[in-house]
N, C-alpha and C positions, 0 to 999 in steps of 0.2 A: 085493170083488176082491182082499181079504187072505186070503180062505178057502183052505186047501190044494186043496180039492175044487171045482172050476170050476160046478158043478151050480147054486148058486144063484145066481150071476150069469146064467148062461143062463135059468134061471126070468125073472130081473128083466129081461133083455133082451126076452124073448119076451112077458112079461106085464105089464111096467112094475111100478115098486115099490108093495106095498099102500098105504102111508100117504100117498101122492102121487098127484096127478091126472096124472103122466105117463103117457101111451098106451104099450104095449108094441108090440112090432114084429113079432107074429107072422104078421099076414097081408102084411107087405111085406117080409121078410128069408127067403130059404131057407136051408137046413140050412149050405150053404158060407159064405153071409154072415154069420149068426150065429155060426159057428166062427171067422170072420176077425175080428169086431168084439171078441168074448170075448178071442181070443188077443191083439190089439192092448193091450185093455185090460189083461190080465194082464201083458203084457211092460212097458207103460209104468209099471205100478206094481211091475216088478222081481220079477213071479213068473215062474219059469222054466217052460216048457212049453206046449202048446198043448192043443186041446181036439179 
């Protein structure tokens, strides 16, 4: 969430974080849903901009 490039957060949202057993949401969320989630998370952590 703190990276200037949102691509790693998008990958974690889709695939889940590598060292944990949290599932990804690739099969559940469409592109707009992923953009909405990542934009919300970045906004909550005070990163400006959307994806």
